[in-house]
C-alpha positions as CSV (number, residue, x, y, z in Angstrom):
1,M,-14.9,29.3,-21.4
2,A,-15.2,32.3,-19.2
3,V,-18.6,33.2,-17.8
4,T,-20.0,36.7,-17.8
5,L,-21.3,38.5,-14.8
6,T,-24.8,37.8,-15.8
7,D,-24.1,34.2,-14.9
8,V,-23.1,34.9,-11.2
9,N,-26.2,33.2,-9.9
10,Q,-25.1,29.9,-11.4
11,M,-23.8,27.9,-8.5
12,I,-21.5,24.9,-9.2
13,S,-20.5,22.0,-7.1
14,V,-17.3,21.8,-5.1
15,E,-16.1,19.1,-7.5
16,E,-16.9,21.2,-10.5
17,A,-15.2,24.3,-8.9
18,R,-12.1,22.2,-8.1
19,D,-11.9,21.0,-11.7
20,V,-12.3,24.5,-13.0
21,V,-9.4,25.8,-10.9
22,L,-7.1,22.8,-11.6
23,S,-7.8,23.1,-15.4
24,H,-6.3,26.6,-15.3
25,V,-3.0,25.9,-13.5
26,D,0.1,23.9,-14.6
27,P,3.3,22.8,-12.9
28,L,5.7,25.7,-12.7
29,P,9.2,25.5,-14.4
30,S,11.9,23.7,-12.5
31,E,14.8,25.3,-10.6
32,R,18.0,23.8,-9.2
33,V,18.2,24.3,-5.4
34,P,20.7,23.3,-2.7
35,L,19.9,19.9,-1.3
36,L,18.4,21.1,2.0
37,D,16.1,23.5,0.2
38,A,14.6,20.6,-1.7
39,L,13.0,19.1,1.5
40,G,9.3,18.4,1.0
41,R,9.4,19.5,-2.7
42,V,8.9,17.4,-5.8
43,A,11.8,16.3,-7.9
44,A,11.5,17.6,-11.5
45,A,14.2,15.3,-12.9
46,P,15.6,11.9,-12.0
47,C,18.7,11.8,-9.7
48,A,21.4,9.2,-10.2
49,S,24.3,8.1,-8.0
50,D,27.8,8.9,-9.1
51,I,29.3,5.9,-7.2
52,D,28.4,2.6,-5.6
53,V,26.7,3.3,-2.3
54,A,28.3,2.0,-0.1
55,P,31.5,2.1,-2.2
56,F,32.9,-1.0,-0.4
57,A,31.7,-3.9,1.6
58,H,31.8,-2.9,5.3
59,S,31.0,-4.2,8.7
60,A,27.6,-3.7,10.2
61,M,28.8,-3.9,13.7
62,D,31.9,-4.2,16.0
63,G,33.3,-7.7,15.8
64,F,35.9,-9.9,14.1
65,A,36.4,-10.3,10.4
66,L,37.2,-13.7,9.0
67,R,36.2,-16.3,6.5
68,A,33.1,-18.3,7.4
69,S,34.9,-21.5,6.5
70,Q,37.5,-20.9,9.3
71,I,34.9,-21.6,12.0
72,A,32.5,-23.9,10.1
73,Q,33.2,-26.7,12.6
74,A,33.1,-24.6,15.7
75,S,30.8,-25.7,18.6
76,E,30.4,-25.3,22.3
77,G,32.3,-28.5,22.9
78,A,35.0,-27.8,20.4
79,P,35.4,-24.0,19.9
80,V,37.8,-22.6,17.3
81,Q,40.5,-20.3,18.5
82,L,41.9,-17.6,16.2
83,A,44.7,-15.1,16.8
84,V,43.8,-11.4,16.4
85,I,46.4,-9.9,14.0
86,A,45.1,-6.4,13.3
87,E,42.4,-3.9,14.1
88,I,40.4,-1.9,11.5
89,G,38.7,1.3,12.6
90,A,36.2,3.2,10.4
91,G,38.2,4.9,7.7
92,S,41.1,2.4,7.9
93,V,41.8,-0.6,5.7
94,H,43.7,-3.9,6.1
95,D,45.3,-5.1,2.9
96,G,47.2,-8.1,4.2
97,P,46.3,-11.8,4.2
98,I,44.4,-13.5,7.0
99,G,45.8,-16.9,7.8
100,E,43.6,-20.0,8.5
101,T,44.1,-19.5,12.3
102,E,43.8,-15.7,12.2
103,C,41.1,-13.0,12.3
104,V,41.0,-9.2,12.4
105,R,39.2,-7.0,14.9
106,I,36.9,-4.6,13.0
107,M,34.7,-1.7,13.9
108,T,31.2,-0.7,12.6
109,G,31.5,0.9,9.2
110,A,35.0,-0.2,8.5
111,E,35.9,-1.7,5.1
112,L,35.9,-5.5,5.1
113,P,39.3,-6.9,4.2
114,E,39.5,-8.7,0.8
115,A,40.7,-11.8,2.7
116,A,37.5,-12.0,4.8
117,D,33.8,-12.7,3.9
118,S,32.0,-12.4,7.3
119,V,32.0,-10.6,10.6
120,V,31.2,-12.2,14.0
121,K,29.9,-9.7,16.5
122,Y,32.1,-9.0,19.5
123,E,29.4,-10.0,22.1
124,V,29.4,-13.7,21.1
125,V,33.2,-14.2,21.0
126,D,35.1,-15.2,24.0
127,V,38.5,-13.7,24.7
128,V,41.0,-16.4,25.6
129,T,44.1,-14.2,26.1
130,G,44.6,-10.5,26.0
131,D,42.0,-7.8,25.6
132,G,40.5,-8.8,22.2
133,K,42.8,-6.4,20.3
134,P,45.8,-7.4,18.2
135,G,48.0,-9.9,20.0
136,S,45.0,-11.6,21.6
137,V,43.5,-15.0,21.1
138,V,39.7,-15.3,20.7
139,S,37.4,-18.2,20.7
140,F,34.3,-19.0,18.5
141,A,31.8,-21.5,19.8
142,S,29.5,-21.6,16.7
143,P,29.7,-21.2,12.9
144,C,28.5,-18.3,10.9
145,Q,27.0,-17.8,7.5
146,T,29.1,-16.3,4.7
147,G,28.3,-12.6,4.5
148,S,27.1,-12.4,8.2
149,N,27.0,-8.8,9.5
150,V,28.4,-7.5,6.2
151,R,26.8,-4.7,4.2
152,A,27.6,-5.3,0.5
153,A,29.1,-2.7,-1.8
154,G,26.3,-1.0,-3.7
155,E,23.7,-2.1,-1.3
156,E,21.9,1.3,-1.5
157,A,22.8,2.0,-5.2
158,H,25.2,1.3,-7.9
159,A,26.9,4.0,-9.9
160,G,24.4,5.3,-12.5
161,D,21.4,4.0,-10.6
162,V,18.4,6.4,-10.4
163,V,17.7,6.9,-6.7
164,L,15.0,9.5,-7.0
165,E,12.5,9.6,-9.9
166,A,10.9,12.8,-11.3
167,G,7.7,13.3,-9.4
168,D,9.0,11.9,-6.1
169,V,8.4,14.0,-3.0
170,I,11.8,14.5,-1.3
171,G,11.7,13.5,2.4
172,A,14.3,13.6,5.2
173,A,15.5,10.1,4.4
174,G,15.7,11.0,0.8
175,M,18.0,13.9,1.6
176,G,20.4,11.4,3.2
177,C,20.2,9.1,0.2
178,L,20.9,11.9,-2.2
179,A,23.8,13.1,-0.2
180,S,25.4,9.6,-0.1
181,C,25.1,9.5,-3.9
182,G,27.0,12.8,-4.3
183,I,23.9,14.9,-5.1
184,T,24.1,18.3,-3.5
185,E,21.7,20.1,-5.8
186,V,18.3,19.0,-7.0
187,D,16.0,20.1,-9.8
188,T,12.6,20.8,-8.2
189,F,9.4,22.5,-9.4
190,R,9.5,26.1,-8.4
191,R,7.4,27.1,-5.4
192,P,4.5,29.5,-6.5
193,K,4.7,33.1,-5.3
194,V,1.3,33.9,-4.0
195,A,0.2,37.5,-3.6
196,I,-2.4,37.9,-0.8
197,M,-4.6,41.0,-0.5
198,A,-7.2,41.6,2.1
199,T,-9.9,44.0,1.0
200,G,-12.2,46.1,3.2
201,S,-12.4,49.7,4.3
202,E,-13.1,48.6,7.8
203,L,-9.8,46.8,8.2
204,V,-6.7,48.0,10.1
205,P,-3.3,46.2,10.5
206,A,-3.1,43.7,13.3
207,A,-0.6,45.9,15.2
208,Q,-3.1,48.7,15.3
209,V,-5.9,49.1,17.9
210,P,-9.1,49.5,15.9
211,G,-11.2,52.5,16.3
212,P,-15.0,52.8,15.9
213,G,-16.3,50.8,13.0
214,H,-12.9,49.1,12.3
215,I,-11.6,45.6,13.0
216,R,-8.1,44.1,12.8
217,E,-7.2,42.4,9.5
218,S,-6.4,38.7,10.1
219,N,-7.2,36.9,6.9
220,S,-4.0,37.8,5.2
221,Q,-1.9,36.2,8.0
222,A,-4.1,33.0,8.0
223,M,-3.9,32.8,4.2
224,A,-0.2,33.4,4.2
225,A,0.2,30.5,6.7
226,C,-2.0,28.3,4.5
227,V,0.2,29.2,1.5
228,L,3.3,28.2,3.5
229,E,1.7,24.9,4.5
230,A,0.9,24.2,0.9
231,G,4.5,24.8,-0.1
232,G,4.1,28.3,-1.6
233,V,5.8,31.6,-1.0
234,P,3.3,34.1,0.4
235,L,3.6,37.8,-0.6
236,V,1.3,39.8,1.8
237,M,0.2,43.0,0.2
238,P,-1.2,46.1,1.9
239,I,-4.9,46.3,2.8
240,V,-7.1,47.4,-0.2
241,P,-10.1,49.6,0.6
242,D,-13.5,48.9,-0.8
243,A,-13.1,50.9,-4.0
244,Y,-13.2,49.6,-7.6
245,D,-10.2,51.6,-8.8
246,D,-8.1,50.7,-5.8
247,L,-8.7,47.0,-6.2
248,L,-8.1,47.1,-10.0
249,H,-4.8,48.9,-9.5
250,A,-3.7,46.5,-6.7
251,L,-4.6,43.5,-8.7
252,T,-3.0,44.5,-11.9
253,E,0.2,45.3,-10.0
254,A,0.1,42.0,-8.1
255,V,-0.2,39.8,-11.2
256,K,3.1,41.2,-12.5
257,D,5.2,39.4,-9.9
258,A,3.0,36.6,-8.5
259,D,2.1,33.2,-9.9
260,F,-1.2,33.2,-8.1
261,V,-3.3,36.0,-6.4
262,I,-5.6,35.6,-3.5
263,T,-8.0,38.3,-2.3
264,T,-10.3,38.0,0.7
265,G,-13.5,40.0,1.1
266,G,-15.7,41.6,-1.5
267,A,-16.6,38.4,-3.2
268,A,-20.4,38.6,-2.6
269,N,-23.0,40.8,-4.3
270,G,-23.0,43.9,-2.1
271,D,-22.6,47.5,-3.2
272,Y,-18.9,47.4,-2.1
273,D,-18.1,43.9,-3.4
274,F,-15.9,44.5,-6.5
275,I,-13.7,41.4,-7.0
276,K,-16.0,39.8,-9.6
277,Q,-16.2,43.0,-11.7
278,V,-12.5,43.7,-11.5
279,V,-11.5,40.3,-12.6
280,A,-14.1,40.3,-15.4
281,D,-12.9,43.8,-16.6
282,A,-9.2,43.1,-16.3
283,G,-9.2,39.4,-17.5
284,E,-11.6,36.5,-17.5
285,V,-14.0,35.0,-14.9
286,Y,-14.6,31.3,-14.7
287,M,-16.8,30.9,-11.6
288,T,-18.4,33.0,-8.9
289,Q,-20.4,30.7,-6.7
290,V,-19.8,27.3,-5.1
291,N,-22.3,25.0,-3.5
292,M,-20.7,24.9,-0.1
293,R,-21.1,26.5,3.3
294,P,-19.1,28.3,4.5
295,G,-17.8,29.7,1.3
296,K,-20.5,30.2,-1.3
297,A,-19.2,33.4,-2.8
298,Q,-15.9,32.5,-4.5
299,T,-14.6,34.1,-7.6
300,F,-11.9,32.5,-9.8
301,G,-10.5,33.8,-13.1
302,K,-7.3,35.0,-14.7
303,V,-5.8,38.5,-15.1
304,G,-2.8,38.8,-17.4
305,G,-2.6,35.0,-17.5
306,T,-2.2,34.8,-13.7
307,P,-4.8,32.9,-11.7
308,V,-6.8,35.1,-9.3
309,F,-9.0,33.7,-6.6
310,G,-11.4,35.9,-4.6
311,L,-12.3,34.4,-1.3
312,P,-15.0,35.5,1.1
313,G,-14.1,37.8,3.9
314,N,-15.5,35.7,6.7
315,P,-12.5,33.8,8.2
316,A,-14.0,30.3,8.1
317,A,-15.3,30.8,4.6
318,A,-11.9,31.9,3.4
319,Y,-10.2,29.1,5.2
320,C,-12.5,26.4,3.8
321,G,-12.3,27.9,0.3
322,F,-8.5,27.8,0.4
323,Q,-8.3,24.2,1.6
324,M,-10.9,22.9,-0.8
325,L,-9.9,24.8,-4.0
326,I,-6.7,26.8,-3.7
327,R,-4.5,24.4,-1.9
328,P,-4.9,21.6,-4.6
329,A,-4.0,24.2,-7.3
330,L,-0.9,25.3,-5.5
331,R,0.2,21.7,-5.0
332,K,-0.4,21.0,-8.7
333,M,1.8,23.9,-9.6
334,Q,4.6,22.3,-7.6
335,G,4.3,18.9,-9.3
336,F,2.5,17.1,-6.5
337,Q,0.3,14.2,-7.6
338,A,-1.7,13.8,-4.4
339,L,-4.1,16.8,-4.3
340,S,-6.7,15.8,-1.8
341,F,-6.6,15.5,2.0
342,P,-7.4,12.0,3.2
343,R,-10.9,11.2,4.2
344,I,-12.4,8.9,6.8
345,R,-15.9,7.7,7.8
346,A,-16.8,8.6,11.3
347,R,-19.9,8.2,13.5
348,L,-21.5,11.4,14.7
349,T,-21.7,11.8,18.4
350,Q,-24.7,14.2,18.2
351,D,-27.6,15.1,16.0
352,V,-27.0,17.6,13.2
353,K,-29.9,19.6,11.7
354,K,-29.8,20.7,8.1
355,K,-31.5,24.0,7.3
356,D,-29.4,25.0,4.3
357,P,-29.4,22.8,1.1
358,R,-25.8,23.5,0.3
359,R,-23.0,21.1,1.2
360,I,-21.9,22.0,4.7
361,L,-18.4,21.7,6.1
362,L,-18.7,21.4,9.8
363,R,-15.5,22.2,11.7
364,S,-15.1,19.1,13.9
365,T,-12.9,16.9,15.9
366,Y,-12.5,13.2,15.3
367,V,-11.1,10.5,17.6
368,K,-10.4,6.8,17.2
369,T,-12.5,4.7,19.6
370,A,-11.5,1.4,21.4
371,D,-13.3,-0.6,18.7
372,G,-11.0,0.9,16.0
373,A,-13.8,3.1,14.6
374,Y,-13.8,6.8,14.3
375,E,-16.2,9.2,16.1
376,V,-16.6,12.9,15.1
377,T,-18.0,15.8,17.1
378,P,-18.9,19.0,15.3
379,A,-18.0,22.2,17.1
380,K,-20.9,23.9,18.9
381,N,-20.2,27.2,17.3
382,Q,-20.1,27.0,13.5
383,S,-20.0,30.7,12.8
384,S,-18.1,31.6,9.6
385,G,-16.5,34.5,11.4
386,L,-14.3,32.5,13.7
387,F,-10.7,31.2,13.4
388,G,-10.5,29.8,16.9
389,V,-12.9,27.0,16.2
390,I,-10.8,25.9,13.2
391,Q,-7.7,26.0,15.4
392,R,-9.3,23.5,17.8
393,S,-10.6,21.2,15.0
394,N,-8.8,18.4,13.2
395,C,-11.3,17.7,10.4
396,M,-14.4,18.9,8.5
397,A,-17.4,16.7,8.7
398,I,-19.4,16.8,5.4
399,M,-23.2,17.3,5.4
400,P,-24.2,16.5,1.8
401,E,-26.4,18.7,-0.3
402,G,-30.1,18.7,0.6
403,L,-32.1,19.1,3.8
404,T,-31.8,15.6,5.3
405,P,-30.6,15.9,8.9
406,A,-28.2,13.4,10.5
407,Q,-28.6,11.7,13.8
408,A,-26.0,10.6,16.4
409,G,-24.5,7.3,15.3
410,D,-24.9,8.1,11.6
411,E,-21.7,7.7,9.6
412,V,-20.5,10.8,7.8
413,E,-17.5,11.5,5.6
414,C,-14.8,13.7,7.1
415,I,-11.9,15.6,5.5
416,V,-8.9,15.1,7.8
417,M,-6.9,18.4,8.1
418,G,-3.3,19.0,9.0
419,V,-1.8,15.9,7.5
420,P,-0.1,15.5,4.1
421,E,-2.3,14.6,1.2
422,E,-0.2,11.4,0.7
423,T,-1.2,10.1,4.1
424,V,-3.2,6.8,4.1
425,L,-5.6,6.5,7.1
């Protein structure tokens, strides 16, 4: 149920906020895309092979094709000699018989003759006469097992086998598997189009030198990059000044084409902070404050059925809000099952004071020590106005709610950034 703006002082936990956001998004419809465009995306339907893969038994290496029974009695003292009667390169076949005293030279990937059941690699075979090619005699000093160095027909898949299930994330190896099974297009969940609007009358484009009282707008580029990393399609919109009517117009236009809208700035309770009121007037508001630092002021609702998320204007607050609450939603919209970054326990290398009772996300760097444990060092400058600190960090160390400080050596939970949610650490 939507809350009214009289409830804006009700602060909810990070977990509650995440549940609220996720409860209002669903996987997008599927679309069929060329195979290469499916990389990293989630399959929306099973994919089955049209043939056996491989379609025939073939040699796993360069060597000599024969029947294992022909050299079953071979030994160092009594080697078995066979005449080389043919040579098979990849893409060629040998349909003729192989006599009891004969073998065929075969290259890696070439189809195994029907008259053979094994391949002996070239390096362990002695050439008695000739050069090892047809017309030569070669010698085998040990037996081999039936099927040695042979890859069976259908080893990867048989015709009709499902090689990729709905819900599977398609990786680079999966691309090769699909191609070998004759699959050149894949049904995947559509990538969400995400409109991104920076708000603030003090903002100017990055290419412009700011004048008095103005600063370069950077949030939209960072959020667009975050959307790309999450698999979405960013749509960067023009800067919106701090005016109710301007924001209302921009938002109602954005929801027409976007699957999700992100605004930055204007999420607090100042005289020029309008995102809460605009979302409430144009649609429904579901939350306005989250018990985290940075990132307390976060508005989420829907306008015209499209999710709208109002992030704070401070860069670190916007970044943390995106990673904790928006990224999981965008991944759910794409059919991903893993929605949370992996977490580790790490020992603090320094004391951490706690003056704010909110849950604090410290931009930090973790390393693995010689004893196999993790150590984490929070950045010295935790200002919510800085992107550079985040660039140099690889995790966020969590200081739980309350005012209890932490000491060097204490273990804290850390959210590992920059790795896929499926990663196991």
